[in-house]
TORKOL-4160 file (C-alpha; in steps of 0.2 Angstrom, whole numbers, padded with zeros to 4 digits, m for minus):
387
<pt num="1" X="0000" Y="0000" Z="0000"/>
<pt num="2" X="0014" Y="0012" Z="0005"/>
<pt num="3" X="0023" Y="0009" Z="m0012"/>
<pt num="4" X="0006" Y="0012" Z="m0022"/>
<pt num="5" X="0004" Y="0029" Z="m0013"/>
<pt num="6" X="0022" Y="0033" Z="m0016"/>
<pt num="7" X="0021" Y="0029" Z="m0035"/>
<pt num="8" X="0004" Y="0038" Z="m0037"/>
<pt num="9" X="0011" Y="0054" Z="m0028"/>
<pt num="10" X="0026" Y="0053" Z="m0040"/>
<pt num="11" X="0016" Y="0051" Z="m0055"/>
<pt num="12" X="0004" Y="0065" Z="m0050"/>
<pt num="13" X="0018" Y="0077" Z="m0047"/>
<pt num="14" X="0026" Y="0073" Z="m0064"/>
<pt num="15" X="0010" Y="0073" Z="m0074"/>
<pt num="16" X="0001" Y="0088" Z="m0066"/>
<pt num="17" X="0009" Y="0101" Z="m0077"/>
<pt num="18" X="0009" Y="0089" Z="m0093"/>
<pt num="19" X="m0010" Y="0088" Z="m0091"/>
<pt num="20" X="m0012" Y="0107" Z="m0090"/>
<pt num="21" X="0000" Y="0109" Z="m0105"/>
<pt num="22" X="m0011" Y="0096" Z="m0114"/>
<pt num="23" X="m0026" Y="0106" Z="m0110"/>
<pt num="24" X="m0018" Y="0122" Z="m0118"/>
<pt num="25" X="m0013" Y="0112" Z="m0134"/>
<pt num="26" X="m0031" Y="0105" Z="m0136"/>
<pt num="27" X="m0038" Y="0123" Z="m0133"/>
<pt num="28" X="m0026" Y="0130" Z="m0147"/>
<pt num="29" X="m0030" Y="0116" Z="m0159"/>
<pt num="30" X="m0049" Y="0117" Z="m0157"/>
<pt num="31" X="m0052" Y="0135" Z="m0156"/>
<pt num="32" X="m0038" Y="0145" Z="m0165"/>
<pt num="33" X="m0049" Y="0148" Z="m0180"/>
<pt num="34" X="m0067" Y="0146" Z="m0174"/>
<pt num="35" X="m0069" Y="0154" Z="m0156"/>
<pt num="36" X="m0068" Y="0172" Z="m0151"/>
<pt num="37" X="m0062" Y="0167" Z="m0133"/>
<pt num="38" X="m0049" Y="0154" Z="m0137"/>
<pt num="39" X="m0035" Y="0165" Z="m0132"/>
<pt num="40" X="m0043" Y="0170" Z="m0116"/>
<pt num="41" X="m0045" Y="0151" Z="m0111"/>
<pt num="42" X="m0027" Y="0148" Z="m0116"/>
<pt num="43" X="m0021" Y="0163" Z="m0105"/>
<pt num="44" X="m0031" Y="0156" Z="m0091"/>
<pt num="45" X="m0023" Y="0139" Z="m0093"/>
<pt num="46" X="m0005" Y="0147" Z="m0093"/>
<pt num="47" X="m0010" Y="0157" Z="m0078"/>
<pt num="48" X="m0015" Y="0141" Z="m0069"/>
<pt num="49" X="0001" Y="0132" Z="m0074"/>
<pt num="50" X="0012" Y="0147" Z="m0067"/>
<pt num="51" X="0001" Y="0149" Z="m0051"/>
<pt num="52" X="0001" Y="0130" Z="m0047"/>
<pt num="53" X="0020" Y="0130" Z="m0049"/>
<pt num="54" X="0022" Y="0145" Z="m0038"/>
<pt num="55" X="0010" Y="0138" Z="m0025"/>
<pt num="56" X="0017" Y="0121" Z="m0024"/>
<pt num="57" X="0035" Y="0127" Z="m0023"/>
<pt num="58" X="0031" Y="0140" Z="m0010"/>
<pt num="59" X="0023" Y="0127" Z="0001"/>
<pt num="60" X="0031" Y="0110" Z="0000"/>
<pt num="61" X="0019" Y="0101" Z="0012"/>
<pt num="62" X="0006" Y="0091" Z="0004"/>
<pt num="63" X="m0007" Y="0103" Z="0009"/>
<pt num="64" X="m0009" Y="0120" Z="0001"/>
<pt num="65" X="m0018" Y="0136" Z="0007"/>
<pt num="66" X="m0037" Y="0137" Z="0004"/>
<pt num="67" X="m0036" Y="0149" Z="m0010"/>
<pt num="68" X="m0026" Y="0137" Z="m0021"/>
<pt num="69" X="m0040" Y="0125" Z="m0021"/>
<pt num="70" X="m0054" Y="0138" Z="m0024"/>
<pt num="71" X="m0044" Y="0147" Z="m0038"/>
<pt num="72" X="m0038" Y="0131" Z="m0046"/>
<pt num="73" X="m0056" Y="0122" Z="m0046"/>
<pt num="74" X="m0064" Y="0138" Z="m0052"/>
<pt num="75" X="m0052" Y="0142" Z="m0066"/>
<pt num="76" X="m0051" Y="0125" Z="m0073"/>
<pt num="77" X="m0070" Y="0124" Z="m0072"/>
<pt num="78" X="m0072" Y="0139" Z="m0083"/>
<pt num="79" X="m0059" Y="0131" Z="m0095"/>
<pt num="80" X="m0068" Y="0115" Z="m0095"/>
<pt num="81" X="m0085" Y="0123" Z="m0098"/>
<pt num="82" X="m0081" Y="0135" Z="m0112"/>
<pt num="83" X="m0067" Y="0124" Z="m0120"/>
<pt num="84" X="m0069" Y="0108" Z="m0129"/>
<pt num="85" X="m0056" Y="0099" Z="m0119"/>
<pt num="86" X="m0054" Y="0084" Z="m0107"/>
<pt num="87" X="m0057" Y="0085" Z="m0089"/>
<pt num="88" X="m0043" Y="0074" Z="m0082"/>
<pt num="89" X="m0035" Y="0087" Z="m0072"/>
<pt num="90" X="m0051" Y="0091" Z="m0063"/>
<pt num="91" X="m0049" Y="0074" Z="m0055"/>
<pt num="92" X="m0031" Y="0077" Z="m0050"/>
<pt num="93" X="m0038" Y="0092" Z="m0040"/>
<pt num="94" X="m0050" Y="0080" Z="m0033"/>
<pt num="95" X="m0036" Y="0070" Z="m0026"/>
<pt num="96" X="m0028" Y="0085" Z="m0019"/>
<pt num="97" X="m0043" Y="0089" Z="m0009"/>
<pt num="98" X="m0041" Y="0072" Z="0000"/>
<pt num="99" X="m0024" Y="0077" Z="0006"/>
<pt num="100" X="m0032" Y="0091" Z="0017"/>
<pt num="101" X="m0029" Y="0086" Z="0035"/>
<pt num="102" X="m0044" Y="0096" Z="0043"/>
<pt num="103" X="m0059" Y="0084" Z="0039"/>
<pt num="104" X="m0071" Y="0099" Z="0040"/>
<pt num="105" X="m0062" Y="0109" Z="0028"/>
<pt num="106" X="m0059" Y="0094" Z="0017"/>
<pt num="107" X="m0078" Y="0090" Z="0017"/>
<pt num="108" X="m0081" Y="0108" Z="0012"/>
<pt num="109" X="m0070" Y="0108" Z="m0003"/>
<pt num="110" X="m0075" Y="0091" Z="m0009"/>
<pt num="111" X="m0093" Y="0097" Z="m0009"/>
<pt num="112" X="m0087" Y="0113" Z="m0018"/>
<pt num="113" X="m0078" Y="0101" Z="m0031"/>
<pt num="114" X="m0094" Y="0090" Z="m0034"/>
<pt num="115" X="m0105" Y="0106" Z="m0035"/>
<pt num="116" X="m0094" Y="0114" Z="m0048"/>
<pt num="117" X="m0093" Y="0097" Z="m0058"/>
<pt num="118" X="m0112" Y="0096" Z="m0058"/>
<pt num="119" X="m0114" Y="0114" Z="m0063"/>
<pt num="120" X="m0101" Y="0112" Z="m0078"/>
<pt num="121" X="m0110" Y="0096" Z="m0084"/>
<pt num="122" X="m0127" Y="0104" Z="m0084"/>
<pt num="123" X="m0121" Y="0120" Z="m0091"/>
<pt num="124" X="m0112" Y="0111" Z="m0106"/>
<pt num="125" X="m0128" Y="0101" Z="m0109"/>
<pt num="126" X="m0138" Y="0117" Z="m0109"/>
<pt num="127" X="m0126" Y="0127" Z="m0121"/>
<pt num="128" X="m0127" Y="0112" Z="m0133"/>
<pt num="129" X="m0146" Y="0112" Z="m0131"/>
<pt num="130" X="m0146" Y="0093" Z="m0129"/>
<pt num="131" X="m0151" Y="0092" Z="m0110"/>
<pt num="132" X="m0166" Y="0081" Z="m0112"/>
<pt num="133" X="m0159" Y="0070" Z="m0126"/>
<pt num="134" X="m0144" Y="0065" Z="m0116"/>
<pt num="135" X="m0151" Y="0060" Z="m0099"/>
<pt num="136" X="m0143" Y="0043" Z="m0100"/>
<pt num="137" X="m0126" Y="0051" Z="m0104"/>
<pt num="138" X="m0128" Y="0062" Z="m0089"/>
<pt num="139" X="m0131" Y="0048" Z="m0078"/>
<pt num="140" X="m0116" Y="0039" Z="m0085"/>
<pt num="141" X="m0105" Y="0054" Z="m0082"/>
<pt num="142" X="m0111" Y="0056" Z="m0064"/>
<pt num="143" X="m0108" Y="0037" Z="m0061"/>
<pt num="144" X="m0090" Y="0039" Z="m0067"/>
<pt num="145" X="m0088" Y="0054" Z="m0056"/>
<pt num="146" X="m0095" Y="0044" Z="m0041"/>
<pt num="147" X="m0084" Y="0029" Z="m0045"/>
<pt num="148" X="m0068" Y="0040" Z="m0046"/>
<pt num="149" X="m0074" Y="0049" Z="m0030"/>
<pt num="150" X="m0076" Y="0032" Z="m0020"/>
<pt num="151" X="m0059" Y="0025" Z="m0027"/>
<pt num="152" X="m0050" Y="0041" Z="m0020"/>
<pt num="153" X="m0060" Y="0040" Z="m0004"/>
<pt num="154" X="m0055" Y="0022" Z="m0001"/>
<pt num="155" X="m0037" Y="0025" Z="m0006"/>
<pt num="156" X="m0035" Y="0039" Z="0006"/>
<pt num="157" X="m0045" Y="0031" Z="0020"/>
<pt num="158" X="m0031" Y="0017" Z="0019"/>
<pt num="159" X="m0018" Y="0031" Z="0020"/>
<pt num="160" X="m0027" Y="0040" Z="0035"/>
<pt num="161" X="m0028" Y="0023" Z="0044"/>
<pt num="162" X="m0010" Y="0020" Z="0040"/>
<pt num="163" X="m0005" Y="0037" Z="0047"/>
<pt num="164" X="m0016" Y="0034" Z="0063"/>
<pt num="165" X="m0008" Y="0017" Z="0066"/>
<pt num="166" X="0009" Y="0025" Z="0063"/>
<pt num="167" X="0005" Y="0038" Z="0076"/>
<pt num="168" X="m0002" Y="0025" Z="0088"/>
<pt num="169" X="0013" Y="0014" Z="0086"/>
<pt num="170" X="0024" Y="0029" Z="0089"/>
<pt num="171" X="0015" Y="0033" Z="0105"/>
<pt num="172" X="0016" Y="0015" Z="0111"/>
<pt num="173" X="0035" Y="0015" Z="0108"/>
<pt num="174" X="0037" Y="0032" Z="0116"/>
<pt num="175" X="0027" Y="0025" Z="0131"/>
<pt num="176" X="0039" Y="0010" Z="0131"/>
<pt num="177" X="0053" Y="0022" Z="0132"/>
<pt num="178" X="0046" Y="0031" Z="0147"/>
<pt num="179" X="0041" Y="0014" Z="0155"/>
<pt num="180" X="0059" Y="0008" Z="0154"/>
<pt num="181" X="0066" Y="0024" Z="0161"/>
<pt num="182" X="0054" Y="0023" Z="0175"/>
<pt num="183" X="0059" Y="0005" Z="0179"/>
<pt num="184" X="0077" Y="0009" Z="0179"/>
<pt num="185" X="0074" Y="0024" Z="0190"/>
<pt num="186" X="0064" Y="0013" Z="0202"/>
<pt num="187" X="0077" Y="0000" Z="0202"/>
<pt num="188" X="0090" Y="0013" Z="0206"/>
<pt num="189" X="0079" Y="0020" Z="0220"/>
<pt num="190" X="0076" Y="0003" Z="0227"/>
<pt num="191" X="0095" Y="m0001" Z="0227"/>
<pt num="192" X="0099" Y="0016" Z="0235"/>
<pt num="193" X="0086" Y="0013" Z="0248"/>
<pt num="194" X="0093" Y="m0005" Z="0251"/>
<pt num="195" X="0110" Y="0002" Z="0253"/>
<pt num="196" X="0105" Y="0016" Z="0264"/>
<pt num="197" X="0095" Y="0004" Z="0276"/>
<pt num="198" X="0108" Y="m0011" Z="0276"/>
<pt num="199" X="0124" Y="m0001" Z="0277"/>
<pt num="200" X="0116" Y="0012" Z="0288"/>
<pt num="201" X="0110" Y="m0001" Z="0300"/>
<pt num="202" X="0127" Y="m0010" Z="0300"/>
<pt num="203" X="0137" Y="0006" Z="0304"/>
<pt num="204" X="0125" Y="0011" Z="0318"/>
<pt num="205" X="0128" Y="m0007" Z="0325"/>
<pt num="206" X="0146" Y="m0005" Z="0323"/>
<pt num="207" X="0146" Y="0012" Z="0332"/>
<pt num="208" X="0137" Y="0005" Z="0347"/>
<pt num="209" X="0148" Y="m0010" Z="0348"/>
<pt num="210" X="0164" Y="0001" Z="0348"/>
<pt num="211" X="0156" Y="0011" Z="0362"/>
<pt num="212" X="0152" Y="m0004" Z="0372"/>
<pt num="213" X="0170" Y="m0011" Z="0370"/>
<pt num="214" X="0177" Y="0005" Z="0377"/>
<pt num="215" X="0166" Y="0003" Z="0392"/>
<pt num="216" X="0170" Y="m0015" Z="0397"/>
<pt num="217" X="0186" Y="m0021" Z="0405"/>
<pt num="218" X="0184" Y="m0040" Z="0403"/>
<pt num="219" X="0196" Y="m0046" Z="0389"/>
<pt num="220" X="0184" Y="m0061" Z="0386"/>
<pt num="221" X="0169" Y="m0050" Z="0383"/>
<pt num="222" X="0180" Y="m0038" Z="0372"/>
<pt num="223" X="0185" Y="m0053" Z="0361"/>
<pt num="224" X="0167" Y="m0058" Z="0359"/>
<pt num="225" X="0162" Y="m0041" Z="0354"/>
<pt num="226" X="0176" Y="m0040" Z="0341"/>
<pt num="227" X="0170" Y="m0056" Z="0334"/>
<pt num="228" X="0153" Y="m0049" Z="0332"/>
<pt num="229" X="0160" Y="m0033" Z="0324"/>
<pt num="230" X="0170" Y="m0044" Z="0312"/>
<pt num="231" X="0155" Y="m0053" Z="0307"/>
<pt num="232" X="0145" Y="m0037" Z="0305"/>
<pt num="233" X="0159" Y="m0029" Z="0294"/>
<pt num="234" X="0159" Y="m0045" Z="0282"/>
<pt num="235" X="0140" Y="m0044" Z="0280"/>
<pt num="236" X="0142" Y="m0025" Z="0276"/>
<pt num="237" X="0155" Y="m0029" Z="0263"/>
<pt num="238" X="0145" Y="m0043" Z="0255"/>
<pt num="239" X="0130" Y="m0031" Z="0255"/>
<pt num="240" X="0140" Y="m0017" Z="0247"/>
<pt num="241" X="0147" Y="m0029" Z="0234"/>
<pt num="242" X="0130" Y="m0035" Z="0229"/>
<pt num="243" X="0123" Y="m0017" Z="0228"/>
<pt num="244" X="0138" Y="m0012" Z="0217"/>
<pt num="245" X="0136" Y="m0027" Z="0206"/>
<pt num="246" X="0117" Y="m0023" Z="0203"/>
<pt num="247" X="0121" Y="m0005" Z="0199"/>
<pt num="248" X="0135" Y="m0011" Z="0187"/>
<pt num="249" X="0122" Y="m0022" Z="0178"/>
<pt num="250" X="0110" Y="m0007" Z="0176"/>
<pt num="251" X="0125" Y="0003" Z="0169"/>
<pt num="252" X="0129" Y="m0011" Z="0157"/>
<pt num="253" X="0111" Y="m0013" Z="0152"/>
<pt num="254" X="0111" Y="0006" Z="0148"/>
<pt num="255" X="0125" Y="0005" Z="0135"/>
<pt num="256" X="0122" Y="0020" Z="0123"/>
<pt num="257" X="0124" Y="0012" Z="0106"/>
<pt num="258" X="0115" Y="m0004" Z="0111"/>
<pt num="259" X="0100" Y="0006" Z="0118"/>
<pt num="260" X="0099" Y="0016" Z="0102"/>
<pt num="261" X="0100" Y="0001" Z="0091"/>
<pt num="262" X="0086" Y="m0007" Z="0102"/>
<pt num="263" X="0075" Y="0008" Z="0098"/>
<pt num="264" X="0079" Y="0007" Z="0080"/>
<pt num="265" X="0074" Y="m0012" Z="0081"/>
<pt num="266" X="0057" Y="m0008" Z="0088"/>
<pt num="267" X="0053" Y="0004" Z="0074"/>
<pt num="268" X="0060" Y="m0008" Z="0061"/>
<pt num="269" X="0049" Y="m0022" Z="0068"/>
<pt num="270" X="0034" Y="m0012" Z="0065"/>
<pt num="271" X="0040" Y="m0007" Z="0047"/>
<pt num="272" X="0036" Y="0011" Z="0051"/>
<pt num="273" X="0052" Y="0020" Z="0045"/>
<pt num="274" X="0070" Y="0015" Z="0040"/>
<pt num="275" X="0082" Y="0022" Z="0053"/>
<pt num="276" X="0101" Y="0023" Z="0050"/>
<pt num="277" X="0113" Y="0025" Z="0064"/>
<pt num="278" X="0131" Y="0030" Z="0065"/>
<pt num="279" X="0141" Y="0033" Z="0081"/>
<pt num="280" X="0158" Y="0037" Z="0086"/>
<pt num="281" X="0164" Y="0023" Z="0098"/>
<pt num="282" X="0172" Y="0035" Z="0110"/>
<pt num="283" X="0155" Y="0041" Z="0115"/>
<pt num="284" X="0153" Y="0027" Z="0127"/>
<pt num="285" X="0167" Y="0035" Z="0137"/>
<pt num="286" X="0156" Y="0050" Z="0141"/>
<pt num="287" X="0147" Y="0051" Z="0157"/>
<pt num="288" X="0130" Y="0042" Z="0159"/>
<pt num="289" X="0122" Y="0060" Z="0162"/>
<pt num="290" X="0128" Y="0065" Z="0144"/>
<pt num="291" X="0123" Y="0048" Z="0136"/>
<pt num="292" X="0106" Y="0050" Z="0144"/>
<pt num="293" X="0104" Y="0067" Z="0136"/>
<pt num="294" X="0109" Y="0061" Z="0119"/>
<pt num="295" X="0097" Y="0046" Z="0120"/>
<pt num="296" X="0082" Y="0056" Z="0126"/>
<pt num="297" X="0086" Y="0068" Z="0112"/>
<pt num="298" X="0086" Y="0054" Z="0099"/>
<pt num="299" X="0070" Y="0047" Z="0105"/>
<pt num="300" X="0062" Y="0064" Z="0104"/>
<pt num="301" X="0069" Y="0067" Z="0087"/>
<pt num="302" X="0062" Y="0051" Z="0080"/>
<pt num="303" X="0045" Y="0052" Z="0088"/>
<pt num="304" X="0043" Y="0071" Z="0083"/>
<pt num="305" X="0048" Y="0067" Z="0065"/>
<pt num="306" X="0035" Y="0053" Z="0064"/>
<pt num="307" X="0021" Y="0063" Z="0071"/>
<pt num="308" X="0024" Y="0079" Z="0060"/>
<pt num="309" X="0034" Y="0074" Z="0045"/>
<pt num="310" X="0029" Y="0056" Z="0040"/>
<pt num="311" X="0046" Y="0052" Z="0034"/>
<pt num="312" X="0052" Y="0036" Z="0026"/>
<pt num="313" X="0070" Y="0037" Z="0032"/>
<pt num="314" X="0078" Y="0045" Z="0047"/>
<pt num="315" X="0097" Y="0046" Z="0049"/>
<pt num="316" X="0106" Y="0048" Z="0066"/>
<pt num="317" X="0124" Y="0052" Z="0069"/>
<pt num="318" X="0134" Y="0055" Z="0085"/>
<pt num="319" X="0152" Y="0060" Z="0083"/>
<pt num="320" X="0166" Y="0070" Z="0091"/>
<pt num="321" X="0172" Y="0085" Z="0081"/>
<pt num="322" X="0185" Y="0099" Z="0084"/>
<pt num="323" X="0178" Y="0117" Z="0084"/>
<pt num="324" X="0187" Y="0132" Z="0077"/>
<pt num="325" X="0195" Y="0136" Z="0094"/>
<pt num="326" X="0202" Y="0118" Z="0095"/>
<pt num="327" X="0189" Y="0112" Z="0108"/>
<pt num="328" X="0181" Y="0095" Z="0107"/>
<pt num="329" X="0162" Y="0095" Z="0103"/>
<pt num="330" X="0149" Y="0081" Z="0103"/>
<pt num="331" X="0139" Y="0083" Z="0087"/>
<pt num="332" X="0122" Y="0075" Z="0086"/>
<pt num="333" X="0113" Y="0076" Z="0069"/>
<pt num="334" X="0096" Y="0069" Z="0066"/>
<pt num="335" X="0089" Y="0071" Z="0049"/>
<pt num="336" X="0073" Y="0064" Z="0040"/>
<pt num="337" X="0066" Y="0065" Z="0022"/>
<pt num="338" X="0048" Y="0069" Z="0028"/>
<pt num="339" X="0037" Y="0084" Z="0025"/>
<pt num="340" X="0046" Y="0100" Z="0029"/>
<pt num="341" X="0039" Y="0117" Z="0035"/>
<pt num="342" X="0042" Y="0135" Z="0030"/>
<pt num="343" X="0040" Y="0141" Z="0048"/>
<pt num="344" X="0047" Y="0131" Z="0062"/>
<pt num="345" X="0035" Y="0132" Z="0077"/>
<pt num="346" X="0043" Y="0124" Z="0092"/>
<pt num="347" X="0032" Y="0111" Z="0100"/>
<pt num="348" X="0033" Y="0103" Z="0117"/>
<pt num="349" X="0045" Y="0090" Z="0110"/>
<pt num="350" X="0057" Y="0103" Z="0102"/>
<pt num="351" X="0057" Y="0114" Z="0117"/>
<pt num="352" X="0061" Y="0099" Z="0128"/>
<pt num="353" X="0076" Y="0096" Z="0116"/>
<pt num="354" X="0082" Y="0114" Z="0117"/>
<pt num="355" X="0081" Y="0114" Z="0136"/>
<pt num="356" X="0091" Y="0097" Z="0138"/>
<pt num="357" X="0105" Y="0103" Z="0126"/>
<pt num="358" X="0106" Y="0120" Z="0134"/>
<pt num="359" X="0107" Y="0113" Z="0151"/>
<pt num="360" X="0124" Y="0106" Z="0147"/>
<pt num="361" X="0129" Y="0122" Z="0138"/>
<pt num="362" X="0126" Y="0116" Z="0121"/>
<pt num="363" X="0117" Y="0123" Z="0106"/>
<pt num="364" X="0104" Y="0116" Z="0095"/>
<pt num="365" X="0097" Y="0121" Z="0078"/>
<pt num="366" X="0081" Y="0115" Z="0069"/>
<pt num="367" X="0081" Y="0117" Z="0050"/>
<pt num="368" X="0070" Y="0112" Z="0036"/>
<pt num="369" X="0080" Y="0117" Z="0020"/>
<pt num="370" X="0068" Y="0123" Z="0006"/>
<pt num="371" X="0054" Y="0116" Z="0017"/>
<pt num="372" X="0059" Y="0098" Z="0013"/>
<pt num="373" X="0063" Y="0086" Z="0027"/>
<pt num="374" X="0069" Y="0091" Z="0045"/>
<pt num="375" X="0086" Y="0093" Z="0053"/>
<pt num="376" X="0090" Y="0093" Z="0072"/>
<pt num="377" X="0109" Y="0098" Z="0074"/>
<pt num="378" X="0116" Y="0099" Z="0092"/>
<pt num="379" X="0133" Y="0104" Z="0097"/>
<pt num="380" X="0138" Y="0100" Z="0115"/>
<pt num="381" X="0155" Y="0104" Z="0123"/>
<pt num="382" X="0164" Y="0088" Z="0128"/>
<pt num="383" X="0168" Y="0096" Z="0145"/>
<pt num="384" X="0150" Y="0096" Z="0149"/>
<pt num="385" X="0150" Y="0077" Z="0150"/>
<pt num="386" X="0160" Y="0078" Z="0166"/>
<pt num="387" X="0144" Y="0085" Z="0175"/>
């Protein structure tokens, strides 16, 4: 299904202007010597080509402004009504309307499209004075329109369902991220509490035993208390070793590169997006605090891209670079090939990324070159990893 939608969008992009040029050629061929307004219709067609090119290149997202739909449908309806030409491009505009995300606005323009279609068909029949003699032809035309409409509706419904599923899966993965962080945090808290309780209790007992030894004079009792202290010290050492081992296991489980690859694996299993990851091995030598910031930023970069850009590919790289003043920087770069935006409005996710990077004296930039794709570039001083 994804491949079919990709192929259709590619074909539509490439043939849109060809259809408009073809309309102009038909108008020129049919009306050059017989119609007083053939030049006017050709000029309208040329205007529509230029206007469409400007509008689509000005806004590279799939959805254009409301005036584009109103003007395009209205102008092409006039060309179709007065010119003896095909109406294929009219159905390309129909497909455009199904790209509108706001369902209320989408329904409004679909109604407008259908109403203009009916108006043009009836007007053409009245101009030809063959309305009553071609009722069967009218029914056939409306049947074709209905079938095309339903076809587009079903295709785009699959796309809407796919996008909803993608967002749902993205939310589920994001939830699993938070759940894992919560479990690790809870485990650290439990281990810390266990260390506090056991070692704290042992140290208190040792303190009391030492005071007791100072107070007694009998050598036999002193030896017995020293034996008790020895046992208590050994138990405390064993407890400390166990606690350190458990903490080390948590740190091993939080290997930065392995964690990122596990994240990528989750998305790959759902066939949501292709994610490429490249990382400098020396990043593992950075502090856990720094690696947590990088990991959280990567998670947010992936989920933010899926929610707002619908990319098919995301590239992530983490490397150490030398700045102009010879200081070492950690460079995190996250790019995707999804829908871009002309004006970047920071969402909760982007604000969170900015706050995290700036908390370690780093800088972050968000870019959408020529409104195509999205780039997150963060530079963090390596010294900040000592925090």
